[in-house]
BADREN-768828 format. One record per residue: x, y, z of N, C-alpha, C in turn; chain; residue in three letters. Coordinates in nm, 2 decimals, m for minus. Layout:
% BADREN-768828
R   n.c1   n.c2   n.c3  ca.c1  ca.c2  ca.c3   c.c1   c.c2   c.c3 chain res
R      X      Y      Z      X      Y      Z      X      Y      Z     A ala
...
% end
This chain:
% BADREN-768828
R   n.c1   n.c2   n.c3  ca.c1  ca.c2  ca.c3   c.c1   c.c2   c.c3 chain res
R m10.66   4.07  19.22 m10.80   3.95  19.27 m10.74   3.87  19.11     A met
R m10.85   3.90  19.08 m10.84   3.91  18.94 m10.70   3.88  18.83     A leu
R m10.62   3.94  18.83 m10.50   3.92  18.81 m10.46   3.78  18.81     A ala
R m10.44   3.81  19.00 m10.36   3.68  19.05 m10.42   3.57  18.98     A leu
R m10.62   3.51  18.97 m10.63   3.45  18.94 m10.59   3.42  18.74     A ile
R m10.55   3.51  18.69 m10.53   3.47  18.53 m10.35   3.41  18.56     A arg
R m10.29   3.46  18.67 m10.14   3.45  18.67 m10.16   3.31  18.70     A gln
R m10.29   3.25  18.76 m10.25   3.12  18.85 m10.32   3.07  18.74     A ser
R m10.37   3.10  18.60 m10.42   2.99  18.62 m10.35   2.85  18.54     A arg
R m10.24   2.90  18.45 m10.19   2.81  18.36 m10.13   2.71  18.46     A pro
R m10.08   2.73  18.58 m10.06   2.63  18.69 m10.25   2.57  18.75     A val
R m10.31   2.61  18.76 m10.43   2.52  18.75 m10.45   2.44  18.66     A leu
R m10.43   2.46  18.52 m10.41   2.40  18.42 m10.32   2.27  18.42     A leu
R m10.23   2.31  18.43 m10.13   2.17  18.50 m10.15   2.10  18.55     A ala
R m10.23   2.15  18.65 m10.27   2.07  18.79 m10.38   2.00  18.74     A ile
R m10.47   2.05  18.68 m10.54   1.96  18.63 m10.47   1.83  18.52     A phe
R m10.42   1.85  18.42 m10.40   1.82  18.35 m10.29   1.66  18.38     A ala
R m10.19   1.74  18.54 m10.14   1.66  18.56 m10.27   1.56  18.70     A ala
R m10.33   1.60  18.71 m10.46   1.51  18.81 m10.50   1.42  18.70     A ala
R m10.50   1.46  18.59 m10.63   1.38  18.49 m10.53   1.27  18.43     A thr
R m10.43   1.27  18.40 m10.30   1.17  18.35 m10.24   1.11  18.49     A ser
R m10.28   1.14  18.61 m10.29   1.05  18.74 m10.37   0.96  18.71     A met
R m10.53   1.04  18.75 m10.66   0.95  18.76 m10.67   0.86  18.71     A ala
R m10.63   0.89  18.59 m10.67   0.75  18.53 m10.65   0.58  18.54     A met
R m10.52   0.57  18.64 m10.49   0.46  18.67 m10.50   0.45  18.81     A pro
R m10.58   0.54  18.87 m10.62   0.53  19.01 m10.75   0.49  19.00     A ser
R m10.79   0.45  18.94 m10.93   0.43  18.92 m10.91   0.27  18.93     A met
R m10.81   0.27  18.85 m10.81   0.08  18.83 m10.78   0.07  18.94     A val
R m10.67   0.09  19.04 m10.63   0.05  19.21 m10.70   0.13  19.29     A asn
R m10.76   0.05  19.40 m10.85   0.08  19.51 m10.77   0.20  19.57     A ala
R m10.63   0.12  19.58 m10.57   0.21  19.70 m10.48   0.32  19.62     A gln
R m10.49   0.46  19.59 m10.38   0.51  19.51 m10.27   0.59  19.62     A ser
R m10.15   0.57  19.54 m10.05   0.64  19.61 m10.04   0.82  19.60     A gln
R  m9.98   0.83  19.70  m9.95   1.01  19.69  m9.92   1.08  19.54     A pro
R  m9.93   1.19  19.52  m9.90   1.22  19.37  m9.84   1.36  19.40     A ile
R  m9.72   1.35  19.36  m9.65   1.51  19.38  m9.61   1.54  19.25     A thr
R  m9.60   1.67  19.21  m9.58   1.75  19.05  m9.51   1.87  19.14     A ile
R  m9.37   1.87  19.02  m9.33   2.05  19.00  m9.34   2.06  18.90     A cys
R  m9.42   2.25  18.97  m9.48   2.33  18.81  m9.39   2.45  18.78     A val
R  m9.34   2.52  18.70  m9.27   2.61  18.69  m9.35   2.74  18.67     A thr
R  m9.29   2.85  18.71  m9.36   3.00  18.72  m9.41   2.99  18.60     A arg
R  m9.40   2.96  18.50  m9.44   2.94  18.35  m9.59   2.87  18.35     A lys
R  m9.58   2.70  18.46  m9.71   2.66  18.47  m9.72   2.56  18.43     A gly
R  m9.55   2.53  18.39  m9.55   2.42  18.32  m9.50   2.28  18.43     A lys
R  m9.52   2.15  18.40  m9.51   2.07  18.44  m9.33   1.99  18.42     A ile
R  m9.27   2.02  18.57  m9.17   1.98  18.52  m9.09   1.82  18.55     A ser
R  m9.20   1.82  18.64  m9.19   1.62  18.68  m9.30   1.55  18.76     A gly
R  m9.33   1.48  18.77  m9.44   1.40  18.87  m9.33   1.30  18.95     A ile
R  m9.36   1.33  19.04  m9.34   1.23  19.19  m9.17   1.24  19.18     A asn
R  m9.09   1.39  19.17  m8.98   1.38  19.19  m8.96   1.51  19.27     A val
R  m8.82   1.54  19.31  m8.77   1.64  19.38  m8.77   1.75  19.29     A his
R  m8.93   1.85  19.34  m8.86   2.00  19.28  m8.76   2.10  19.29     A cys
R  m8.75   2.18  19.24  m8.63   2.24  19.19  m8.68   2.40  19.34     A lys
R  m8.59   2.48  19.37  m8.64   2.58  19.46  m8.69   2.68  19.38     A phe
R  m8.69   2.67  19.28  m8.79   2.77  19.18  m8.91   2.75  19.14     A thr
R  m8.93   2.62  19.17  m9.05   2.58  19.11  m9.15   2.51  19.25     A glu
R  m9.24   2.50  19.19  m9.38   2.50  19.34  m9.46   2.33  19.33     A val
R  m9.41   2.27  19.44  m9.47   2.17  19.45  m9.57   2.11  19.49     A gly
R  m9.69   2.04  19.44  m9.76   2.03  19.47  m9.84   1.88  19.50     A leu
R  m9.86   1.80  19.61  m9.90   1.67  19.63 m10.03   1.69  19.70     A thr
R m10.09   1.54  19.67 m10.20   1.52  19.74 m10.25   1.36  19.69     A trp
R m10.32   1.31  19.77 m10.36   1.13  19.77 m10.51   1.11  19.83     A asn
R m10.61   1.25  19.85 m10.72   1.22  19.86 m10.81   1.18  19.71     A ile
R m10.86   1.05  19.71 m10.98   1.02  19.57 m11.10   1.08  19.63     A gln
R m11.13   1.13  19.54 m11.29   1.18  19.55 m11.34   1.09  19.53     A gly
R m11.46   1.12  19.49 m11.57   1.05  19.51 m11.62   1.01  19.37     A pro
R m11.65   0.89  19.36 m11.71   0.82  19.26 m11.80   0.89  19.14     A ala
R m11.78   0.93  19.03 m11.84   0.99  18.95 m11.96   0.90  18.89     A gly
R m12.07   0.94  18.80 m12.20   0.86  18.79 m12.16   0.77  18.67     A pro
R m12.19   0.68  18.62 m12.20   0.55  18.57 m12.19   0.59  18.40     A ala
R m12.08   0.58  18.33 m12.06   0.61  18.19 m12.22   0.55  18.10     A gly
R m12.25   0.59  18.00 m12.31   0.54  17.90 m12.25   0.35  17.88     A leu
R m12.34   0.30  17.88 m12.25   0.14  17.78 m12.22   0.16  17.64     A thr
R m12.11   0.11  17.66 m12.08   0.13  17.51 m12.11   0.00  17.40     A gly
R m12.08   0.03  17.28 m12.11  m0.05  17.21 m12.04  m0.20  17.21     A ser
R m12.11  m0.27  17.16 m12.03  m0.45  17.16 m11.93  m0.42  17.05     A gln
R m11.83  m0.51  17.20 m11.71  m0.50  17.06 m11.67  m0.62  17.05     A gly
R m11.55  m0.64  16.88 m11.55  m0.71  16.82 m11.57  m0.89  16.91     A ala
R m11.58  m0.99  16.89 m11.54  m1.07  16.99 m11.40  m1.11  16.93     A pro
R m11.35  m1.13  17.04 m11.20  m1.18  17.02 m11.19  m1.32  16.97     A gly
R m11.02  m1.37  16.93 m11.04  m1.50  16.84 m11.04  m1.62  16.95     A pro
R m11.09  m1.73  16.92 m11.07  m1.81  16.99 m11.02  m1.85  17.11     A ala
R m11.00  m1.89  17.18 m10.89  m1.95  17.29 m10.83  m2.05  17.22     A gly
R m10.71  m2.14  17.27 m10.68  m2.31  17.25 m10.71  m2.33  17.33     A ser
R m10.73  m2.51  17.27 m10.81  m2.67  17.31 m10.76  m2.63  17.47     A gln
R m10.84  m2.60  17.62 m10.79  m2.65  17.76 m10.74  m2.82  17.77     A gly
R m10.69  m2.81  17.90 m10.64  m2.97  17.90 m10.75  m3.03  17.92     A pro
R m10.77  m3.14  17.99 m10.92  m3.25  17.98 m10.91  m3.21  18.16     A val
R m11.01  m3.17  18.23 m11.05  m3.18  18.33 m11.04  m3.30  18.43     A gly
R m11.00  m3.36  18.52 m11.01  m3.44  18.61 m11.13  m3.58  18.62     A pro
R m11.15  m3.64  18.61 m11.26  m3.76  18.62 m11.36  m3.70  18.72     A gln
R m11.46  m3.67  18.65 m11.55  m3.60  18.84 m11.65  m3.75  18.88     A gly
R m11.71  m3.73  18.98 m11.78  m3.82  19.03 m11.86  m3.85  19.01     A pro
R m11.90  m4.02  19.02 m12.05  m4.09  18.97 m12.15  m4.01  19.03     A val
R m12.22  m4.00  18.93 m12.36  m3.92  18.98 m12.47  m4.00  19.00     A gly
R m12.60  m3.98  19.06 m12.68  m4.08  19.10 m12.76  m4.10  19.03     A val
R m12.79  m4.25  18.96 m12.85  m4.36  18.91 m13.00  m4.29  18.85     A ala
R m13.03  m4.22  18.74 m13.18  m4.18  18.72 m13.28  m4.29  18.73     A gly
R m13.39  m4.19  18.69 m13.47  m4.29  18.72 m13.49  m4.39  18.58     A gly
R m13.60  m4.48  18.58 m13.62  m4.55  18.50 m13.71  m4.49  18.37     A met
R m13.66  m4.46  18.25 m13.68  m4.43  18.14 m13.82  m4.48  18.07     A gly
R m13.87  m4.47  17.96 m13.93  m4.50  17.90 m13.91  m4.61  17.85     A leu
R m14.06  m4.71  17.76 m14.01  m4.85  17.72 m14.05  m4.72  17.59     A val
R m13.91  m4.82  17.50 m13.87  m4.78  17.33 m13.98  m4.83  17.27     A gly
R m14.02  m4.80  17.21 m14.05  m4.86  17.06 m14.01  m5.04  17.04     A pro
R m14.12  m5.10  16.98 m14.07  m5.24  16.93 m13.99  m5.22  16.82     A gln
R m13.84  m5.27  16.87 m13.76  m5.30  16.71 m13.80  m5.43  16.67     A gly
R m13.72  m5.40  16.52 m13.72  m5.51  16.41 m13.68  m5.65  16.43     A pro
R m13.75  m5.76  16.41 m13.72  m5.91  16.45 m13.58  m5.89  16.39     A ala
R m13.47  m5.97  16.49 m13.41  m6.06  16.43 m13.43  m6.21  16.38     A gly
R m13.29  m6.20  16.33 m13.29  m6.29  16.22 m13.29  m6.46  16.33     A pro
R m13.32  m6.57  16.25 m13.35  m6.67  16.30 m13.26  m6.73  16.35     A gln
R m13.28  m6.77  16.46 m13.18  m6.86  16.55 m13.12  m7.00  16.49     A gly
R m13.02  m7.09  16.53 m12.98  m7.17  16.50 m13.06  m7.27  16.61     A pro
R m13.10  m7.39  16.55 m13.18  m7.47  16.62 m13.09  m7.48  16.74     A gln
R m13.16  m7.55  16.84 m13.11  m7.58  16.97 m13.11  m7.76  16.98     A gly
R m13.09  m7.78  17.09 m13.02  m7.91  17.07 m13.18  m7.95  17.13     A ala
R m13.19  m8.07  17.13 m13.35  m8.14  17.16 m13.35  m8.16  17.36     A ile
R m13.41  m8.11  17.36 m13.45  m8.15  17.50 m13.46  m8.24  17.58     A gly
R m13.48  m8.31  17.68 m13.49  m8.44  17.78 m13.61  m8.45  17.75     A pro
R m13.66  m8.60  17.74 m13.78  m8.60  17.77 m13.89  m8.54  17.90     A thr
R m13.99  m8.54  17.85 m14.09  m8.43  18.01 m14.19  m8.54  18.06     A gly
R m14.19  m8.56  18.14 m14.27  m8.67  18.18 m14.43  m8.70  18.15     A pro
R m14.51  m8.79  18.15 m14.61  m8.83  18.06 m14.73  m8.75  18.13     A ser
R m14.78  m8.68  18.07 m14.92  m8.60  18.13 m15.00  m8.73  18.14     A gly
R m15.14  m8.64  18.21 m15.23  m8.75  18.26 m15.29  m8.78  18.14     A leu
R m15.37  m8.87  18.14 m15.45  m8.95  18.05 m15.59  m8.89  17.99     A gln
R m15.55  m8.85  17.88 m15.68  m8.81  17.82 m15.82  m8.89  17.82     A gly
R m15.93  m8.81  17.77 m16.08  m8.85  17.78 m16.09  m8.95  17.65     A arg
R m16.13  m9.04  17.64 m16.18  m9.14  17.49 m16.22  m9.04  17.43     A gln
R m16.14  m9.04  17.30 m16.18  m9.01  17.21 m16.37  m9.06  17.08     A gly
R m16.40  m8.98  17.05 m16.56  m9.07  16.95 m16.49  m9.19  16.87     A ser
R m16.55  m9.24  16.84 m16.51  m9.34  16.73 m16.51  m9.27  16.59     A gln
R m16.34  m9.28  16.56 m16.36  m9.29  16.40 m16.44  m9.37  16.31     A gly
R m16.45  m9.33  16.18 m16.58  m9.34  16.05 m16.42  m9.55  16.07     A pro
R m16.56  m9.62  16.00 m16.51  m9.74  15.93 m16.38  m9.70  15.86     A ala
R m16.31  m9.79  15.87 m16.14  m9.77  15.79 m16.19  m9.87  15.59     A gly
R m16.19  m9.87  15.49 m16.17  m9.93  15.37 m16.16 m10.06  15.42     A ala
R m16.23 m10.14  15.34 m16.17 m10.28  15.37 m16.07 m10.35  15.36     A pro
R m15.99 m10.41  15.38 m15.86 m10.46  15.39 m15.83 m10.54  15.26     A gly
R m15.77 m10.59  15.19 m15.70 m10.65  15.12 m15.74 m10.81  15.13     A thr
R m15.75 m10.94  15.06 m15.81 m11.02  15.14 m15.67 m11.11  15.15     A pro
R m15.69 m11.19  15.25 m15.51 m11.26  15.28 m15.52 m11.37  15.20     A gly
R m15.35 m11.40  15.19 m15.37 m11.52  15.10 m15.46 m11.69  15.17     A thr
R m15.53 m11.74  15.09 m15.59 m11.87  15.12 m15.42 m11.92  15.21     A pro
R m15.52 m11.99  15.27 m15.42 m12.12  15.41 m15.41 m12.21  15.33     A gly
R m15.35 m12.30  15.44 m15.25 m12.40  15.40 m15.37 m12.52  15.40     A thr
R m15.39 m12.62  15.29 m15.53 m12.69  15.33 m15.46 m12.82  15.44     A pro
R m15.59 m12.84  15.53 m15.54 m12.92  15.65 m15.54 m13.06  15.60     A gly
R m15.50 m13.13  15.71 m15.50 m13.32  15.68 m15.59 m13.38  15.65     A thr
R m15.59 m13.41  15.58 m15.76 m13.54  15.58 m15.75 m13.59  15.78     A thr
R m15.91 m13.58  15.76 m15.95 m13.63  15.87 m15.97 m13.81  15.89     A gly
R m15.96 m13.83  15.97 m16.02 m13.98  16.02 m16.20 m14.03  15.92     A asp
R m16.15 m14.16  15.90 m16.27 m14.21  15.77 m16.34 m14.26  15.88     A asn
R m16.42 m14.19  15.95 m16.49 m14.23  16.03 m16.63 m14.24  16.03     A leu
R m16.77 m14.30  16.08 m16.86 m14.33  16.11 m16.96 m14.35  16.20     A ala
R m17.04 m14.32  16.21 m17.12 m14.29  16.34 m17.21 m14.37  16.32     A thr
R m17.30 m14.46  16.42 m17.37 m14.57  16.48 m17.46 m14.52  16.55     A leu
R m17.63 m14.48  16.52 m17.70 m14.42  16.63 m17.84 m14.51  16.57     A thr
R m17.89 m14.49  16.74 m18.00 m14.59  16.77 m18.07 m14.58  16.88     A gly
R m18.21 m14.58  16.91 m18.31 m14.59  17.03 m18.41 m14.72  17.03     A ser
R m18.41 m14.69  17.17 m18.50 m14.75  17.22 m18.69 m14.80  17.08     A ser
R m18.69 m14.64  17.10 m18.79 m14.62  17.00 m18.92 m14.58  17.11     A tyr
R m18.98 m14.60  17.10 m19.11 m14.67  17.19 m19.11 m14.80  17.30     A ala
R m19.03 m14.82  17.29 m19.02 m14.97  17.41 m18.94 m14.91  17.48     A thr
R m18.97 m14.95  17.59 m18.88 m14.93  17.71 m18.76 m15.01  17.78     A tyr
R m18.68 m14.99  17.79 m18.57 m15.09  17.89 m18.65 m15.12  17.98     A ile
R m18.63 m15.22  18.08 m18.72 m15.31  18.15 m18.85 m15.38  18.15     A thr
R m18.93 m15.30  18.00 m19.04 m15.33  17.95 m19.08 m15.43  17.96     A gly
R m19.20 m15.50  17.89 m19.24 m15.60  17.89 m19.15 m15.66  17.77     A ala
R m19.12 m15.55  17.68 m19.12 m15.55  17.53 m18.94 m15.59  17.52     A trp
R m18.87 m15.53  17.60 m18.70 m15.54  17.55 m18.62 m15.59  17.69     A cys
R m18.65 m15.59  17.80 m18.59 m15.64  17.89 m18.71 m15.79  17.99     A val
R m18.79 m15.76  18.02 m18.86 m15.81  18.06 m18.93 m15.98  18.04     A ala
R m18.92 m16.13  18.03 m18.85 m16.14  18.22 m18.73 m16.18  18.21     A pro
R m18.66 m16.12  18.07 m18.49 m16.21  18.11 m18.42 m16.08  18.15     A phe
R m18.49 m15.98  18.18 m18.41 m15.82  18.21 m18.25 m15.75  18.15     A phe
R m18.28 m15.88  18.01 m18.16 m15.83  17.91 m18.29 m15.81  17.78     A lys
R m18.22 m15.74  17.69 m18.26 m15.68  17.54 m18.13 m15.61  17.47     A gly
R m18.19 m15.62  17.37 m18.07 m15.59  17.25 m18.12 m15.43  17.16     A tyr
R m18.06 m15.37  17.11 m18.06 m15.28  17.09 m17.99 m15.24  16.91     A leu
R m18.07 m15.27  16.85 m18.00 m15.23  16.69 m17.96 m15.08  16.63     A gly
R m17.92 m15.06  16.50 m17.94 m14.96  16.43 m18.05 m14.89  16.38     A pro
R m18.07 m14.76  16.40 m18.20 m14.73  16.39 m18.34 m14.72  16.52     A ser
R m18.44 m14.74  16.55 m18.53 m14.78  16.65 m18.56 m14.86  16.63     A asn
R m18.48 m14.95  16.75 m18.53 m15.11  16.74 m18.48 m15.17  16.87     A ser
R m18.57 m15.22  16.94 m18.50 m15.32  17.05 m18.57 m15.42  17.08     A cys
R m18.53 m15.57  17.10 m18.58 m15.68  17.16 m18.51 m15.75  17.24     A ser
R m18.64 m15.88  17.33 m18.63 m15.95  17.42 m18.50 m15.98  17.41     A val
R m18.42 m16.07  17.56 m18.33 m16.14  17.55 m18.33 m16.28  17.50     A ser
R m18.35 m16.35  17.35 m18.31 m16.47  17.35 m18.22 m16.45  17.19     A asp
R m18.18 m16.54  17.18 m18.08 m16.58  17.07 m18.12 m16.59  16.98     A thr
R m18.23 m16.56  16.87 m18.31 m16.48  16.79 m18.34 m16.35  16.78     A asn
R m18.34 m16.28  16.90 m18.33 m16.11  16.93 m18.23 m16.05  16.93     A ser
R m18.12 m16.13  16.96 m18.00 m16.07  16.92 m17.96 m16.09  16.82     A leu
R m17.92 m16.20  16.73 m17.93 m16.20  16.61 m18.01 m16.10  16.49     A ala
R m18.14 m16.05  16.54 m18.26 m16.01  16.48 m18.17 m15.84  16.45     A ser
R m18.17 m15.80  16.57 m18.10 m15.69  16.62 m17.95 m15.63  16.56     A glu
R m17.90 m15.74  16.55 m17.72 m15.74  16.48 m17.74 m15.71  16.36     A ser
R m17.59 m15.58  16.28 m17.56 m15.52  16.15 m17.47 m15.59  16.12     A thr
R m17.45 m15.60  15.99 m17.27 m15.64  15.99 m17.25 m15.49  15.91     A pro
R m17.10 m15.48  15.93 m17.09 m15.37  15.90 m16.91 m15.38  15.86     A leu
R m16.85 m15.26  15.80 m16.74 m15.29  15.74 m16.63 m15.32  15.84     A pro
R m16.48 m15.36  15.80 m16.38 m15.33  15.84 m16.33 m15.21  15.97     A ala
R m16.28 m15.23  16.08 m16.30 m15.07  16.15 m16.25 m15.09  16.29     A gly
R m16.26 m15.01  16.37 m16.23 m14.96  16.50 m16.36 m14.90  16.58     A asn
R m16.47 m15.02  16.68 m16.58 m14.93  16.71 m16.54 m14.86  16.84     A leu
R m16.55 m14.76  16.87 m16.51 m14.66  16.98 m16.62 m14.58  17.03     A glu
R m16.60 m14.48  17.15 m16.66 m14.42  17.16 m16.83 m14.39  17.16     A asn
R m16.87 m14.49  17.26 m17.02 m14.52  17.29 m17.03 m14.46  17.38     A leu
R m17.19 m14.42  17.32 m17.27 m14.29  17.46 m17.43 m14.32  17.47     A ala
R m17.47 m14.34  17.57 m17.59 m14.36  17.60 m17.66 m14.29  17.70     A ile
R m17.77 m14.22  17.66 m17.85 m14.15  17.70 m17.98 m14.17  17.73     A leu
R m18.06 m14.20  17.89 m18.16 m14.23  17.90 m18.24 m14.11  17.95     A val
R m18.38 m14.13  17.91 m18.50 m14.02  17.92 m18.50 m13.98  18.09     A asp
R m18.47 m14.17  18.19 m18.54 m14.19  18.32 m18.40 m14.26  18.37     A asn
R m18.34 m14.20  18.49 m18.23 m14.27  18.55 m18.32 m14.35  18.66     A pro
R m18.23 m14.50  18.66 m18.20 m14.62  18.74 m18.27 m14.56  18.90     A pro
R m18.36 m14.62  18.97 m18.42 m14.63  19.11 m18.32 m14.64  19.20     A pro
R m18.33 m14.62  19.26 m18.18 m14.59  19.40 m18.13 m14.73  19.40     A ala
R m18.02 m14.73  19.41 m17.92 m14.88  19.44 m17.97 m14.93  19.31     A gly
R m18.01 m14.90  19.20 m18.02 m14.98  19.10 m17.93 m14.97  18.96     A glu
R m17.84 m15.03  18.88 m17.82 m14.95  18.78 m17.84 m14.99  18.65     A thr
R m17.80 m14.96  18.55 m17.84 m15.00  18.37 m17.74 m15.05  18.35     A asp
R m17.67 m15.14  18.25 m17.54 m15.16  18.18 m17.56 m15.18  18.02     A thr
R m17.48 m15.15  17.95 m17.47 m15.14  17.83 m17.35 m15.17  17.76     A phe
R m17.35 m15.29  17.69 m17.24 m15.34  17.56 m17.23 m15.33  17.48     A asn
R m17.11 m15.34  17.36 m17.12 m15.38  17.24 m17.10 m15.52  17.19     A val
R m17.18 m15.57  17.17 m17.18 m15.70  17.08 m17.10 m15.72  16.96     A cys
R m17.01 m15.80  16.93 m17.01 m15.89  16.79 m16.97 m16.00  16.78     A val
R m17.10 m16.06  16.64 m17.08 m16.19  16.63 m17.17 m16.24  16.73     A asn
R m17.23 m16.16  16.81 m17.33 m16.26  16.92 m17.27 m16.27  17.03     A asp
R m17.14 m16.22  17.06 m17.06 m16.26  17.15 m17.09 m16.10  17.24     A val
R m17.10 m16.09  17.41 m17.16 m15.96  17.44 m17.09 m16.01  17.59     A cys
R m16.98 m15.91  17.65 m16.95 m15.83  17.53 m16.84 m15.83  17.46     A pro
R m16.81 m15.84  17.35 m16.70 m15.86  17.29 m16.58 m15.79  17.29     A ala
R m16.50 m15.88  17.26 m16.34 m15.83  17.25 m16.27 m15.85  17.13     A thr
R m16.34 m15.90  17.12 m16.24 m15.93  16.94 m16.06 m15.87  16.91     A ser
R m15.98 m15.91  17.02 m15.86 m15.88  17.01 m15.84 m15.73  17.10     A gly
R m15.96 m15.67  17.15 m15.97 m15.54  17.18 m16.00 m15.59  17.33     A gly
R m16.01 m15.47  17.44 m16.13 m15.44  17.53 m16.20 m15.40  17.53     A thr
R m16.34 m15.46  17.61 m16.49 m15.43  17.58 m16.54 m15.33  17.60     A pro
R m16.63 m15.24  17.50 m16.68 m15.16  17.51 m16.78 m15.10  17.57     A val
R m16.81 m15.08  17.71 m16.93 m15.08  17.77 m16.93 m14.99  17.90     A thr
R m17.06 m14.97  17.91 m17.05 m14.80  18.02 m17.20 m14.87  18.10     A cys
R m17.19 m14.79  18.23 m17.30 m14.79  18.37 m17.34 m14.70  18.41     A thr
R m17.50 m14.67  18.40 m17.54 m14.52  18.46 m17.64 m14.58  18.59     A ile
R m17.60 m14.50  18.70 m17.60 m14.56  18.78 m17.72 m14.45  18.86     A thr
R m17.77 m14.51  18.99 m17.90 m14.43  19.01 m17.90 m14.27  18.99     A ser
R m17.95 m14.21  18.97 m17.98 m14.08  18.91 m17.95 m14.02  18.84     A gly
R m17.81 m14.08  18.77 m17.81 m14.00  18.66 m17.87 m14.08  18.51     A asp
R m17.81 m14.00  18.41 m17.92 m13.99  18.23 m17.83 m14.04  18.17     A phe
R m17.67 m14.06  18.14 m17.59 m14.13  18.05 m17.43 m14.16  18.14     A ala
R m17.41 m14.23  18.04 m17.27 m14.29  18.06 m17.18 m14.29  17.94     A cys
R m17.08 m14.31  17.92 m16.99 m14.29  17.78 m16.87 m14.43  17.87     A gln
R m16.82 m14.46  17.74 m16.71 m14.51  17.69 m16.60 m14.43  17.60     A asp
R m16.53 m14.36  17.63 m16.41 m14.32  17.52 m16.31 m14.41  17.52     A ile
R m16.23 m14.47  17.60 m16.10 m14.50  17.60 m16.09 m14.66  17.52     A val
R m16.18 m14.76  17.55 m16.20 m14.88  17.49 m16.19 m14.86  17.36     A asp
R m16.16 m14.99  17.26 m16.18 m14.99  17.17 m16.14 m15.17  17.12     A val
R m16.24 m15.17  16.95 m16.26 m15.33  16.94 m16.24 m15.34  16.82     A ile
R m16.16 m15.42  16.73 m16.15 m15.44  16.60 m16.21 m15.51  16.57     A pro
R m16.28 m15.49  16.43 m16.36 m15.59  16.35 m16.36 m15.58  16.20     A ile
R m16.39 m15.70  16.17 m16.34 m15.71  16.08 m16.46 m15.72  15.95     A asn
R m16.44 m15.69  15.78 m16.51 m15.68  15.67 m16.66 m15.81  15.73     A gln
R m16.72 m15.72  15.74 m16.89 m15.84  15.77 m16.89 m15.88  15.90     A gly
R m16.81 m15.85  16.01 m16.89 m15.87  16.14 m16.99 m15.84  16.19     A asp
R m17.08 m15.86  16.27 m17.23 m15.79  16.26 m17.20 m15.72  16.44     A arg
R m17.25 m15.61  16.41 m17.26 m15.58  16.61 m17.44 m15.52  16.62     A val
R m17.39 m15.54  16.75 m17.55 m15.48  16.84 m17.55 m15.40  17.02     A thr
R m17.60 m15.36  16.99 m17.57 m15.30  17.20 m17.67 m15.41  17.28     A ile
R m17.58 m15.49  17.37 m17.67 m15.54  17.48 m17.71 m15.42  17.55     A glu
R m17.86 m15.43  17.62 m17.88 m15.35  17.75 m17.97 m15.46  17.87     A thr
R m17.92 m15.43  18.02 m17.96 m15.54  18.13 m17.97 m15.43  18.22     A ser
R m18.03 m15.45  18.33 m18.08 m15.38  18.42 m18.05 m15.43  18.55     A thr
R m18.07 m15.41  18.69 m18.07 m15.46  18.81 m18.21 m15.45  18.87     A thr
R m18.29 m15.32  18.82 m18.43 m15.30  18.87 m18.54 m15.39  18.79     A asp
R m18.58 m15.48  18.93 m18.68 m15.57  18.92 m18.86 m15.52  18.92     A thr
R m18.88 m15.43  18.95 m18.96 m15.34  18.98 m19.03 m15.27  18.84     A ser
R m18.96 m15.22  18.75 m18.99 m15.14  18.66 m19.00 m14.95  18.73     A gly
R m18.99 m14.96  18.81 m18.95 m14.79  18.86 m18.89 m14.70  18.78     A ala
R m18.75 m14.78  18.73 m18.66 m14.73  18.61 m18.70 m14.72  18.46     A gly
R m18.84 m14.75  18.46 m18.84 m14.73  18.32 m18.83 m14.62  18.19     A leu
R m18.73 m14.68  18.11 m18.73 m14.55  18.02 m18.68 m14.55  17.90     A ala
R m18.71 m14.48  17.81 m18.65 m14.48  17.65 m18.49 m14.43  17.65     A gln
R m18.41 m14.54  17.53 m18.23 m14.48  17.55 m18.23 m14.50  17.42     A val
R m18.14 m14.37  17.39 m18.04 m14.31  17.29 m17.90 m14.33  17.30     A thr
R m17.82 m14.44  17.16 m17.70 m14.45  17.19 m17.62 m14.39  17.09     A trp
R m17.51 m14.38  17.06 m17.42 m14.37  16.94 m17.28 m14.43  16.99     A ser
R m17.24 m14.49  16.82 m17.08 m14.58  16.82 m17.07 m14.54  16.74     A leu
R m16.89 m14.50  16.72 m16.82 m14.44  16.65 m16.77 m14.61  16.52     A asn
R m16.72 m14.58  16.42 m16.62 m14.68  16.34 m16.57 m14.59  16.28     A leu
R m16.43 m14.63  16.32 m16.34 m14.57  16.21 m16.27 m14.69  16.17     A ala
R m16.28 m14.62  16.01 m16.26 m14.73  15.89 m16.17 m14.72  15.86     A leu
R m16.08 m14.88  15.81 m15.96 m14.91  15.78 m16.01 m14.83  15.65     A gln
% end
């Protein structure tokens, strides 16, 4: 028996060597092909997966043994060379929009832009409150003197009154119901001497603007009349129109601003007064004025 094992040892070694050489590719392929070897009498393998000679022993097997335990991890091999750049892949689909990012820091101010065009005028605003009065301004410069005015008329005004004598009273009118008023404060009853005594010589000019004022109006239905006399002619015309006015009951004044009587140098002038009141109820003091436009 021992001799037979010794004689078979070369054959077993050959089989092991062949199995080892064949096992390497079988570890790569999951499905192993049947293996046939031819062994000579001297224990040498004459061929694998060939037709054996009649003097050779053929051995065939196809059963894969169980996997052995994992070997130890080998050391890290050296990195291989970088591969060439692959082609650009196709455009991928658009991804979902991401969430709003955080606000970044304030950037620096940009340069000043150009001046824009003037916009249209806006509507008027509401009226504001009146402001407080400002301080007084500085005095202005004096204006230039005005043009001298034209020379006025050479005008004199004659005035007088009945003084303490009342028209229609015993001293001035009764019993003739006429009287005469001269310049200043005088009054005389109606007679030739009284008319002459109240006359005043005047320079040449025009008599105008007779004005009469009484302190007591004539009674109802009565009137007081006043005429300008020249050189004892009452009312005088002297080439003009009589200057006269009448106070009616209830009135205190009368005026003639229309008529004019021209007089010469030295003509005498007086005021004649008359009344229709015979009762004395219209007793009144008189104040008068008469303008003389000198020639």
